[in-house]
KOLNUKOL-446643 format. One record per atom (N, C-alpha, C, O): residue number from 1; chain; atom name; x, y, z. Coordinates in nm, 2 decimals, decimal comma, m for minus. Layout:
residues N
+-----+--------+-------+--------+--------+--------+
: num : cadena : atomo :     px :     py :     pz :
+-----+--------+-------+--------+--------+--------+
: NUM :      A :    CA :      X :      Y :      Z :
...
+-----+--------+-------+--------+--------+--------+
This chain:
residues 104
+-----+--------+-------+--------+--------+--------+
: num : cadena : atomo :     px :     py :     pz :
+-----+--------+-------+--------+--------+--------+
:   1 :      A :     N :   6,12 :   5,66 :  m0,09 :
:   1 :      A :    CA :   6,05 :   5,71 :  m0,11 :
:   1 :      A :     C :   5,95 :   5,87 :  m0,02 :
:   1 :      A :     O :   5,85 :   5,86 :   0,04 :
:   2 :      A :     N :   6,02 :   5,96 :  m0,05 :
:   2 :      A :    CA :   5,98 :   6,07 :   0,03 :
:   2 :      A :     C :   5,83 :   6,08 :   0,02 :
:   2 :      A :     O :   5,76 :   6,03 :  m0,07 :
:   3 :      A :     N :   5,78 :   6,14 :   0,12 :
:   3 :      A :    CA :   5,63 :   6,15 :   0,17 :
:   3 :      A :     C :   5,63 :   6,32 :   0,13 :
:   3 :      A :     O :   5,74 :   6,37 :   0,12 :
:   4 :      A :     N :   5,53 :   6,39 :   0,12 :
:   4 :      A :    CA :   5,53 :   6,50 :   0,16 :
:   4 :      A :     C :   5,38 :   6,58 :   0,18 :
:   4 :      A :     O :   5,33 :   6,65 :   0,10 :
:   5 :      A :     N :   5,35 :   6,54 :   0,28 :
:   5 :      A :    CA :   5,25 :   6,65 :   0,32 :
:   5 :      A :     C :   5,23 :   6,79 :   0,29 :
:   5 :      A :     O :   5,31 :   6,85 :   0,35 :
:   6 :      A :     N :   5,17 :   6,84 :   0,24 :
:   6 :      A :    CA :   5,10 :   6,98 :   0,24 :
:   6 :      A :     C :   4,99 :   6,99 :   0,30 :
:   6 :      A :     O :   4,89 :   6,93 :   0,26 :
:   7 :      A :     N :   4,97 :   7,06 :   0,41 :
:   7 :      A :    CA :   4,85 :   7,11 :   0,54 :
:   7 :      A :     C :   4,86 :   7,23 :   0,48 :
:   7 :      A :     O :   4,96 :   7,26 :   0,42 :
:   8 :      A :     N :   4,73 :   7,31 :   0,49 :
:   8 :      A :    CA :   4,67 :   7,44 :   0,42 :
:   8 :      A :     C :   4,67 :   7,49 :   0,56 :
:   8 :      A :     O :   4,59 :   7,41 :   0,61 :
:   9 :      A :     N :   4,72 :   7,58 :   0,67 :
:   9 :      A :    CA :   4,63 :   7,62 :   0,79 :
:   9 :      A :     C :   4,60 :   7,75 :   0,70 :
:   9 :      A :     O :   4,64 :   7,77 :   0,58 :
:  10 :      A :     N :   4,52 :   7,84 :   0,80 :
:  10 :      A :    CA :   4,47 :   7,96 :   0,75 :
:  10 :      A :     C :   4,57 :   8,03 :   0,82 :
:  10 :      A :     O :   4,62 :   7,99 :   0,93 :
:  11 :      A :     N :   4,61 :   8,14 :   0,77 :
:  11 :      A :    CA :   4,75 :   8,26 :   0,81 :
:  11 :      A :     C :   4,64 :   8,35 :   0,89 :
:  11 :      A :     O :   4,53 :   8,39 :   0,84 :
:  12 :      A :     N :   4,71 :   8,36 :   1,03 :
:  12 :      A :    CA :   4,63 :   8,44 :   1,10 :
:  12 :      A :     C :   4,64 :   8,62 :   1,08 :
:  12 :      A :     O :   4,74 :   8,69 :   1,08 :
:  13 :      A :     N :   4,56 :   8,65 :   1,07 :
:  13 :      A :    CA :   4,59 :   8,84 :   1,03 :
:  13 :      A :     C :   4,66 :   8,85 :   1,13 :
:  13 :      A :     O :   4,62 :   8,82 :   1,25 :
:  14 :      A :     N :   4,78 :   8,91 :   1,11 :
:  14 :      A :    CA :   4,87 :   8,98 :   1,19 :
:  14 :      A :     C :   4,93 :   9,13 :   1,15 :
:  14 :      A :     O :   5,02 :   9,18 :   1,22 :
:  15 :      A :     N :   4,87 :   9,19 :   1,04 :
:  15 :      A :    CA :   4,91 :   9,28 :   0,93 :
:  15 :      A :     C :   4,91 :   9,38 :   1,08 :
:  15 :      A :     O :   5,01 :   9,44 :   1,14 :
:  16 :      A :     N :   4,80 :   9,37 :   1,11 :
:  16 :      A :    CA :   4,75 :   9,50 :   1,18 :
:  16 :      A :     C :   4,85 :   9,50 :   1,32 :
:  16 :      A :     O :   4,92 :   9,60 :   1,34 :
:  17 :      A :     N :   4,85 :   9,43 :   1,38 :
:  17 :      A :    CA :   4,87 :   9,37 :   1,53 :
:  17 :      A :     C :   5,05 :   9,43 :   1,55 :
:  17 :      A :     O :   5,10 :   9,52 :   1,62 :
:  18 :      A :     N :   5,08 :   9,38 :   1,46 :
:  18 :      A :    CA :   5,25 :   9,43 :   1,49 :
:  18 :      A :     C :   5,29 :   9,59 :   1,47 :
:  18 :      A :     O :   5,38 :   9,65 :   1,53 :
:  19 :      A :     N :   5,22 :   9,65 :   1,39 :
:  19 :      A :    CA :   5,23 :   9,79 :   1,40 :
:  19 :      A :     C :   5,20 :   9,90 :   1,53 :
:  19 :      A :     O :   5,25 :   9,99 :   1,58 :
:  20 :      A :     N :   5,08 :   9,84 :   1,56 :
:  20 :      A :    CA :   5,03 :   9,84 :   1,65 :
:  20 :      A :     C :   5,06 :   9,81 :   1,77 :
:  20 :      A :     O :   5,01 :   9,89 :   1,85 :
:  21 :      A :     N :   5,12 :   9,72 :   1,80 :
:  21 :      A :    CA :   5,19 :   9,68 :   1,92 :
:  21 :      A :     C :   5,36 :   9,76 :   1,93 :
:  21 :      A :     O :   5,45 :   9,75 :   2,02 :
:  22 :      A :     N :   5,37 :   9,82 :   1,83 :
:  22 :      A :    CA :   5,50 :   9,88 :   1,80 :
:  22 :      A :     C :   5,42 :   9,99 :   1,84 :
:  22 :      A :     O :   5,39 :   9,98 :   1,96 :
:  23 :      A :     N :   5,37 :  10,08 :   1,79 :
:  23 :      A :    CA :   5,35 :  10,19 :   1,79 :
:  23 :      A :     C :   5,30 :  10,25 :   2,02 :
:  23 :      A :     O :   5,31 :  10,34 :   2,10 :
:  24 :      A :     N :   5,22 :  10,08 :   2,00 :
:  24 :      A :    CA :   5,21 :  10,13 :   2,17 :
:  24 :      A :     C :   5,31 :  10,12 :   2,25 :
:  24 :      A :     O :   5,29 :  10,17 :   2,36 :
:  25 :      A :     N :   5,47 :  10,05 :   2,22 :
:  25 :      A :    CA :   5,56 :  10,06 :   2,28 :
:  25 :      A :     C :   5,69 :  10,15 :   2,26 :
:  25 :      A :     O :   5,79 :  10,16 :   2,33 :
:  26 :      A :     N :   5,66 :  10,22 :   2,15 :
:  26 :      A :    CA :   5,68 :  10,38 :   2,12 :
:  26 :      A :     C :   5,64 :  10,47 :   2,21 :
:  26 :      A :     O :   5,70 :  10,55 :   2,28 :
:  27 :      A :     N :   5,50 :  10,44 :   2,21 :
:  27 :      A :    CA :   5,44 :  10,56 :   2,26 :
:  27 :      A :     C :   5,47 :  10,57 :   2,40 :
:  27 :      A :     O :   5,49 :  10,68 :   2,45 :
:  28 :      A :     N :   5,48 :  10,47 :   2,48 :
:  28 :      A :    CA :   5,50 :  10,44 :   2,65 :
:  28 :      A :     C :   5,61 :  10,44 :   2,66 :
:  28 :      A :     O :   5,65 :  10,47 :   2,77 :
:  29 :      A :     N :   5,72 :  10,42 :   2,54 :
:  29 :      A :    CA :   5,88 :  10,47 :   2,59 :
:  29 :      A :     C :   5,86 :  10,61 :   2,59 :
:  29 :      A :     O :   5,91 :  10,69 :   2,67 :
:  30 :      A :     N :   5,77 :  10,65 :   2,47 :
:  30 :      A :    CA :   5,83 :  10,83 :   2,48 :
:  30 :      A :     C :   5,76 :  10,91 :   2,61 :
:  30 :      A :     O :   5,81 :  11,01 :   2,67 :
:  31 :      A :     N :   5,62 :  10,83 :   2,66 :
:  31 :      A :    CA :   5,56 :  10,88 :   2,76 :
:  31 :      A :     C :   5,65 :  10,87 :   2,89 :
:  31 :      A :     O :   5,68 :  10,95 :   2,97 :
:  32 :      A :     N :   5,69 :  10,76 :   2,87 :
:  32 :      A :    CA :   5,83 :  10,76 :   3,03 :
:  32 :      A :     C :   5,96 :  10,83 :   2,99 :
:  32 :      A :     O :   6,06 :  10,78 :   3,05 :
:  33 :      A :     N :   5,98 :  10,90 :   2,92 :
:  33 :      A :    CA :   6,10 :  10,96 :   2,87 :
:  33 :      A :     C :   6,06 :  11,07 :   2,89 :
:  33 :      A :     O :   6,13 :  11,15 :   2,95 :
:  34 :      A :     N :   5,92 :  11,11 :   2,85 :
:  34 :      A :    CA :   5,91 :  11,27 :   2,91 :
:  34 :      A :     C :   5,87 :  11,28 :   3,07 :
:  34 :      A :     O :   5,94 :  11,37 :   3,13 :
:  35 :      A :     N :   5,82 :  11,24 :   3,11 :
:  35 :      A :    CA :   5,79 :  11,16 :   3,28 :
:  35 :      A :     C :   5,95 :  11,20 :   3,31 :
:  35 :      A :     O :   5,96 :  11,31 :   3,34 :
:  36 :      A :     N :   6,07 :  11,11 :   3,29 :
:  36 :      A :    CA :   6,15 :  11,10 :   3,34 :
:  36 :      A :     C :   6,23 :  11,28 :   3,29 :
:  36 :      A :     O :   6,32 :  11,33 :   3,37 :
:  37 :      A :     N :   6,21 :  11,33 :   3,22 :
:  37 :      A :    CA :   6,24 :  11,47 :   3,17 :
:  37 :      A :     C :   6,19 :  11,55 :   3,25 :
:  37 :      A :     O :   6,27 :  11,63 :   3,29 :
:  38 :      A :     N :   6,07 :  11,56 :   3,29 :
:  38 :      A :    CA :   5,97 :  11,61 :   3,36 :
:  38 :      A :     C :   6,06 :  11,64 :   3,50 :
:  38 :      A :     O :   6,11 :  11,75 :   3,53 :
:  39 :      A :     N :   6,07 :  11,49 :   3,57 :
:  39 :      A :    CA :   6,12 :  11,49 :   3,64 :
:  39 :      A :     C :   6,25 :  11,53 :   3,73 :
:  39 :      A :     O :   6,27 :  11,56 :   3,84 :
:  40 :      A :     N :   6,34 :  11,53 :   3,59 :
:  40 :      A :    CA :   6,49 :  11,59 :   3,64 :
:  40 :      A :     C :   6,44 :  11,74 :   3,62 :
:  40 :      A :     O :   6,48 :  11,83 :   3,70 :
:  41 :      A :     N :   6,36 :  11,77 :   3,53 :
:  41 :      A :    CA :   6,37 :  11,96 :   3,56 :
:  41 :      A :     C :   6,32 :  11,96 :   3,67 :
:  41 :      A :     O :   6,39 :  11,98 :   3,76 :
:  42 :      A :     N :   6,18 :  11,94 :   3,69 :
:  42 :      A :    CA :   6,17 :  11,98 :   3,85 :
:  42 :      A :     C :   6,28 :  11,92 :   3,95 :
:  42 :      A :     O :   6,27 :  11,96 :   4,07 :
:  43 :      A :     N :   6,36 :  11,84 :   3,92 :
:  43 :      A :    CA :   6,47 :  11,79 :   4,07 :
:  43 :      A :     C :   6,53 :  11,91 :   4,06 :
:  43 :      A :     O :   6,52 :  11,99 :   4,15 :
:  44 :      A :     N :   6,59 :  11,93 :   3,92 :
:  44 :      A :    CA :   6,69 :  12,03 :   3,93 :
:  44 :      A :     C :   6,66 :  12,15 :   3,99 :
:  44 :      A :     O :   6,71 :  12,21 :   4,08 :
:  45 :      A :     N :   6,58 :  12,17 :   3,94 :
:  45 :      A :    CA :   6,50 :  12,40 :   3,99 :
:  45 :      A :     C :   6,51 :  12,31 :   4,16 :
:  45 :      A :     O :   6,61 :  12,35 :   4,23 :
:  46 :      A :     N :   6,46 :  12,25 :   4,20 :
:  46 :      A :    CA :   6,43 :  12,20 :   4,33 :
:  46 :      A :     C :   6,58 :  12,21 :   4,42 :
:  46 :      A :     O :   6,59 :  12,25 :   4,53 :
:  47 :      A :     N :   6,73 :  12,16 :   4,32 :
:  47 :      A :    CA :   6,82 :  12,10 :   4,36 :
:  47 :      A :     C :   6,88 :  12,29 :   4,40 :
:  47 :      A :     O :   6,96 :  12,33 :   4,49 :
:  48 :      A :     N :   6,83 :  12,35 :   4,32 :
:  48 :      A :    CA :   6,93 :  12,44 :   4,34 :
:  48 :      A :     C :   6,80 :  12,56 :   4,40 :
:  48 :      A :     O :   6,81 :  12,68 :   4,37 :
:  49 :      A :     N :   6,72 :  12,52 :   4,45 :
:  49 :      A :    CA :   6,63 :  12,65 :   4,52 :
:  49 :      A :     C :   6,70 :  12,56 :   4,65 :
:  49 :      A :     O :   6,74 :  12,64 :   4,73 :
:  50 :      A :     N :   6,71 :  12,48 :   4,69 :
:  50 :      A :    CA :   6,77 :  12,44 :   4,84 :
:  50 :      A :     C :   6,93 :  12,47 :   4,87 :
:  50 :      A :     O :   6,99 :  12,46 :   4,97 :
:  51 :      A :     N :   6,99 :  12,51 :   4,73 :
:  51 :      A :    CA :   7,13 :  12,53 :   4,72 :
:  51 :      A :     C :   7,13 :  12,69 :   4,76 :
:  51 :      A :     O :   7,21 :  12,72 :   4,85 :
:  52 :      A :     N :   7,05 :  12,79 :   4,70 :
:  52 :      A :    CA :   7,02 :  12,94 :   4,74 :
:  52 :      A :     C :   6,95 :  12,94 :   4,85 :
:  52 :      A :     O :   6,96 :  13,06 :   4,88 :
:  53 :      A :     N :   6,88 :  12,88 :   4,93 :
:  53 :      A :    CA :   6,76 :  12,84 :   5,04 :
:  53 :      A :     C :   6,89 :  12,88 :   5,17 :
:  53 :      A :     O :   6,89 :  12,96 :   5,27 :
:  54 :      A :     N :   7,02 :  12,76 :   5,08 :
:  54 :      A :    CA :   7,09 :  12,73 :   5,22 :
:  54 :      A :     C :   7,21 :  12,82 :   5,23 :
:  54 :      A :     O :   7,26 :  12,86 :   5,34 :
:  55 :      A :     N :   7,25 :  12,85 :   5,11 :
:  55 :      A :    CA :   7,33 :  12,99 :   5,12 :
:  55 :      A :     C :   7,24 :  13,09 :   5,22 :
:  55 :      A :     O :   7,26 :  13,08 :   5,35 :
:  56 :      A :     N :   7,17 :  13,16 :   5,17 :
:  56 :      A :    CA :   7,05 :  13,25 :   5,26 :
:  56 :      A :     C :   7,07 :  13,21 :   5,40 :
:  56 :      A :     O :   7,11 :  13,29 :   5,48 :
:  57 :      A :     N :   7,04 :  13,08 :   5,47 :
:  57 :      A :    CA :   7,07 :  13,07 :   5,56 :
:  57 :      A :     C :   7,15 :  13,09 :   5,61 :
:  57 :      A :     O :   7,15 :  13,14 :   5,72 :
:  58 :      A :     N :   7,28 :  13,06 :   5,55 :
:  58 :      A :    CA :   7,43 :  13,09 :   5,60 :
:  58 :      A :     C :   7,46 :  13,21 :   5,67 :
:  58 :      A :     O :   7,51 :  13,22 :   5,77 :
:  59 :      A :     N :   7,40 :  13,31 :   5,58 :
:  59 :      A :    CA :   7,41 :  13,42 :   5,55 :
:  59 :      A :     C :   7,39 :  13,46 :   5,62 :
:  59 :      A :     O :   7,48 :  13,52 :   5,68 :
:  60 :      A :     N :   7,24 :  13,44 :   5,67 :
:  60 :      A :    CA :   7,15 :  13,51 :   5,79 :
:  60 :      A :     C :   7,24 :  13,49 :   5,95 :
:  60 :      A :     O :   7,24 :  13,57 :   6,04 :
:  61 :      A :     N :   7,30 :  13,34 :   5,93 :
:  61 :      A :    CA :   7,35 :  13,28 :   6,08 :
:  61 :      A :     C :   7,46 :  13,38 :   6,09 :
:  61 :      A :     O :   7,48 :  13,43 :   6,20 :
:  62 :      A :     N :   7,52 :  13,41 :   5,98 :
:  62 :      A :    CA :   7,66 :  13,48 :   5,98 :
:  62 :      A :     C :   7,65 :  13,62 :   6,04 :
:  62 :      A :     O :   7,71 :  13,68 :   6,13 :
:  63 :      A :     N :   7,55 :  13,64 :   5,98 :
:  63 :      A :    CA :   7,51 :  13,81 :   6,06 :
:  63 :      A :     C :   7,45 :  13,82 :   6,15 :
:  63 :      A :     O :   7,44 :  13,93 :   6,20 :
:  64 :      A :     N :   7,37 :  13,69 :   6,23 :
:  64 :      A :    CA :   7,31 :  13,70 :   6,37 :
:  64 :      A :     C :   7,45 :  13,70 :   6,45 :
:  64 :      A :     O :   7,47 :  13,78 :   6,54 :
:  65 :      A :     N :   7,53 :  13,60 :   6,42 :
:  65 :      A :    CA :   7,60 :  13,57 :   6,50 :
:  65 :      A :     C :   7,70 :  13,71 :   6,56 :
:  65 :      A :     O :   7,77 :  13,73 :   6,66 :
:  66 :      A :     N :   7,67 :  13,77 :   6,44 :
:  66 :      A :    CA :   7,83 :  13,92 :   6,42 :
:  66 :      A :     C :   7,73 :  14,01 :   6,55 :
:  66 :      A :     O :   7,77 :  14,03 :   6,67 :
:  67 :      A :     N :   7,65 :  14,03 :   6,51 :
:  67 :      A :    CA :   7,53 :  14,08 :   6,60 :
:  67 :      A :     C :   7,50 :  14,05 :   6,73 :
:  67 :      A :     O :   7,44 :  14,12 :   6,81 :
:  68 :      A :     N :   7,53 :  13,94 :   6,76 :
:  68 :      A :    CA :   7,52 :  13,93 :   6,87 :
:  68 :      A :     C :   7,67 :  13,94 :   6,94 :
:  68 :      A :     O :   7,67 :  13,98 :   7,05 :
:  69 :      A :     N :   7,80 :  13,90 :   6,88 :
:  69 :      A :    CA :   7,90 :  13,91 :   6,88 :
:  69 :      A :     C :   7,94 :  14,10 :   6,92 :
:  69 :      A :     O :   8,02 :  14,15 :   7,00 :
:  70 :      A :     N :   7,85 :  14,16 :   6,82 :
:  70 :      A :    CA :   7,90 :  14,30 :   6,86 :
:  70 :      A :     C :   7,77 :  14,38 :   7,01 :
:  70 :      A :     O :   7,80 :  14,49 :   7,06 :
:  71 :      A :     N :   7,65 :  14,31 :   7,05 :
:  71 :      A :    CA :   7,60 :  14,33 :   7,19 :
:  71 :      A :     C :   7,70 :  14,30 :   7,27 :
:  71 :      A :     O :   7,75 :  14,39 :   7,33 :
:  72 :      A :     N :   7,75 :  14,16 :   7,29 :
:  72 :      A :    CA :   7,84 :  14,15 :   7,38 :
:  72 :      A :     C :   7,94 :  14,25 :   7,43 :
:  72 :      A :     O :   7,95 :  14,30 :   7,55 :
:  73 :      A :     N :   8,02 :  14,29 :   7,29 :
:  73 :      A :    CA :   8,13 :  14,36 :   7,29 :
:  73 :      A :     C :   8,08 :  14,51 :   7,34 :
:  73 :      A :     O :   8,15 :  14,57 :   7,42 :
:  74 :      A :     N :   7,97 :  14,58 :   7,30 :
:  74 :      A :    CA :   7,94 :  14,72 :   7,36 :
:  74 :      A :     C :   7,84 :  14,68 :   7,50 :
:  74 :      A :     O :   7,77 :  14,77 :   7,55 :
:  75 :      A :     N :   7,83 :  14,54 :   7,57 :
:  75 :      A :    CA :   7,79 :  14,53 :   7,70 :
:  75 :      A :     C :   7,90 :  14,56 :   7,76 :
:  75 :      A :     O :   7,90 :  14,65 :   7,86 :
:  76 :      A :     N :   8,02 :  14,50 :   7,72 :
:  76 :      A :    CA :   8,16 :  14,49 :   7,77 :
:  76 :      A :     C :   8,22 :  14,61 :   7,80 :
:  76 :      A :     O :   8,30 :  14,63 :   7,89 :
:  77 :      A :     N :   8,17 :  14,71 :   7,70 :
:  77 :      A :    CA :   8,24 :  14,83 :   7,70 :
:  77 :      A :     C :   8,17 :  14,94 :   7,76 :
:  77 :      A :     O :   8,22 :  15,05 :   7,80 :
:  78 :      A :     N :   8,04 :  14,90 :   7,78 :
:  78 :      A :    CA :   7,97 :  14,99 :   7,94 :
:  78 :      A :     C :   7,98 :  14,95 :   8,03 :
:  78 :      A :     O :   7,90 :  15,00 :   8,12 :
:  79 :      A :     N :   8,08 :  14,84 :   8,08 :
:  79 :      A :    CA :   8,14 :  14,81 :   8,18 :
:  79 :      A :     C :   8,25 :  14,88 :   8,23 :
:  79 :      A :     O :   8,28 :  14,93 :   8,34 :
:  80 :      A :     N :   8,35 :  14,86 :   8,06 :
:  80 :      A :    CA :   8,50 :  14,86 :   8,14 :
:  80 :      A :     C :   8,53 :  14,97 :   8,04 :
:  80 :      A :     O :   8,51 :  14,95 :   7,92 :
:  81 :      A :     N :   8,56 :  15,09 :   8,08 :
:  81 :      A :    CA :   8,65 :  15,23 :   8,04 :
:  81 :      A :     C :   8,73 :  15,20 :   7,91 :
:  81 :      A :     O :   8,73 :  15,25 :   7,80 :
:  82 :      A :     N :   8,79 :  15,08 :   7,97 :
:  82 :      A :    CA :   8,95 :  15,10 :   7,86 :
:  82 :      A :     C :   8,89 :  15,04 :   7,72 :
:  82 :      A :     O :   8,96 :  15,08 :   7,62 :
:  83 :      A :     N :   8,80 :  14,95 :   7,68 :
:  83 :      A :    CA :   8,76 :  14,88 :   7,62 :
:  83 :      A :     C :   8,65 :  15,01 :   7,53 :
:  83 :      A :     O :   8,63 :  14,99 :   7,41 :
:  84 :      A :     N :   8,61 :  15,09 :   7,58 :
:  84 :      A :    CA :   8,51 :  15,21 :   7,52 :
:  84 :      A :     C :   8,62 :  15,31 :   7,46 :
:  84 :      A :     O :   8,62 :  15,37 :   7,36 :
:  85 :      A :     N :   8,70 :  15,30 :   7,56 :
:  85 :      A :    CA :   8,83 :  15,40 :   7,52 :
:  85 :      A :     C :   8,85 :  15,31 :   7,40 :
:  85 :      A :     O :   8,76 :  15,34 :   7,32 :
:  86 :      A :     N :   8,91 :  15,23 :   7,37 :
:  86 :      A :    CA :   8,99 :  15,19 :   7,24 :
:  86 :      A :     C :   8,84 :  15,21 :   7,13 :
:  86 :      A :     O :   8,85 :  15,28 :   7,04 :
:  87 :      A :     N :   8,71 :  15,14 :   7,16 :
:  87 :      A :    CA :   8,61 :  15,17 :   7,04 :
:  87 :      A :     C :   8,59 :  15,33 :   7,01 :
:  87 :      A :     O :   8,57 :  15,40 :   6,91 :
:  88 :      A :     N :   8,59 :  15,35 :   7,09 :
:  88 :      A :    CA :   8,62 :  15,53 :   7,06 :
:  88 :      A :     C :   8,74 :  15,57 :   6,95 :
:  88 :      A :     O :   8,73 :  15,63 :   6,84 :
:  89 :      A :     N :   8,87 :  15,52 :   7,00 :
:  89 :      A :    CA :   8,96 :  15,53 :   6,88 :
:  89 :      A :     C :   8,97 :  15,48 :   6,80 :
:  89 :      A :     O :   9,04 :  15,53 :   6,71 :
:  90 :      A :     N :   8,88 :  15,34 :   6,75 :
:  90 :      A :    CA :   8,87 :  15,26 :   6,63 :
:  90 :      A :     C :   8,80 :  15,34 :   6,57 :
:  90 :      A :     O :   8,82 :  15,36 :   6,44 :
:  91 :      A :     N :   8,70 :  15,40 :   6,64 :
:  91 :      A :    CA :   8,57 :  15,48 :   6,55 :
:  91 :      A :     C :   8,66 :  15,56 :   6,47 :
:  91 :      A :     O :   8,66 :  15,54 :   6,34 :
:  92 :      A :     N :   8,72 :  15,65 :   6,53 :
:  92 :      A :    CA :   8,79 :  15,79 :   6,51 :
:  92 :      A :     C :   8,86 :  15,75 :   6,41 :
:  92 :      A :     O :   8,83 :  15,80 :   6,30 :
:  93 :      A :     N :   8,98 :  15,65 :   6,43 :
:  93 :      A :    CA :   9,04 :  15,63 :   6,30 :
:  93 :      A :     C :   8,98 :  15,57 :   6,19 :
:  93 :      A :     O :   9,01 :  15,62 :   6,08 :
:  94 :      A :     N :   8,87 :  15,44 :   6,20 :
:  94 :      A :    CA :   8,86 :  15,46 :   6,10 :
:  94 :      A :     C :   8,73 :  15,58 :   5,98 :
:  94 :      A :     O :   8,70 :  15,57 :   5,87 :
:  95 :      A :     N :   8,69 :  15,68 :   6,10 :
:  95 :      A :    CA :   8,61 :  15,78 :   6,00 :
:  95 :      A :     C :   8,71 :  15,86 :   6,01 :
:  95 :      A :     O :   8,67 :  15,97 :   6,05 :
:  96 :      A :     N :   8,85 :  15,86 :   6,01 :
:  96 :      A :    CA :   8,97 :  15,97 :   5,96 :
:  96 :      A :     C :   9,01 :  15,90 :   5,81 :
:  96 :      A :     O :   9,03 :  15,96 :   5,71 :
:  97 :      A :     N :   9,02 :  15,75 :   5,82 :
:  97 :      A :    CA :   9,05 :  15,72 :   5,69 :
:  97 :      A :     C :   8,97 :  15,69 :   5,58 :
:  97 :      A :     O :   9,01 :  15,65 :   5,47 :
:  98 :      A :     N :   8,86 :  15,71 :   5,62 :
:  98 :      A :    CA :   8,69 :  15,70 :   5,55 :
:  98 :      A :     C :   8,73 :  15,85 :   5,45 :
:  98 :      A :     O :   8,70 :  15,87 :   5,33 :
:  99 :      A :     N :   8,79 :  15,93 :   5,56 :
:  99 :      A :    CA :   8,75 :  16,10 :   5,53 :
:  99 :      A :     C :   8,91 :  16,11 :   5,43 :
:  99 :      A :     O :   8,89 :  16,20 :   5,34 :
: 100 :      A :     N :   8,98 :  16,08 :   5,43 :
: 100 :      A :    CA :   9,10 :  16,01 :   5,37 :
: 100 :      A :     C :   9,08 :  16,02 :   5,23 :
: 100 :      A :     O :   9,12 :  16,10 :   5,15 :
: 101 :      A :     N :   9,00 :  15,88 :   5,20 :
: 101 :      A :    CA :   8,99 :  15,78 :   5,09 :
: 101 :      A :     C :   8,89 :  15,90 :   5,05 :
: 101 :      A :     O :   8,88 :  15,90 :   4,92 :
: 102 :      A :     N :   8,83 :  15,99 :   5,09 :
: 102 :      A :    CA :   8,70 :  16,08 :   4,99 :
: 102 :      A :     C :   8,75 :  16,18 :   4,97 :
: 102 :      A :     O :   8,68 :  16,25 :   4,89 :
: 103 :      A :     N :   8,90 :  16,26 :   5,05 :
: 103 :      A :    CA :   8,94 :  16,37 :   5,00 :
: 103 :      A :     C :   9,07 :  16,34 :   4,88 :
: 103 :      A :     O :   9,13 :  16,43 :   4,84 :
: 104 :      A :     N :   9,10 :  16,22 :   4,85 :
: 104 :      A :    CA :   9,19 :  16,23 :   4,76 :
: 104 :      A :     C :   9,17 :  16,26 :   4,64 :
: 104 :      A :     O :   9,26 :  16,27 :   4,56 :
+-----+--------+-------+--------+--------+--------+
């Protein structure tokens, strides 16, 4: 003989909690996604700006090095007439080439 027990328990009211939990989870994920998107956008701007700053600093350092080399060469030319003669000849040759370019 089989016995059957029919017990009645009041069903808990879950109708409103499950969608609310889902909405909370979705809004949480959306907020997290928005924060990550914002951080990645800020990060890409900062990386791009850092790259530009690095290029600017490299160019500045190169120009400074060239100015220092020119200063040393001029100091040497002031003390050695042969170097000064070479610089004058180079200057005349360069100006002659420039004149030829513009006269064509």
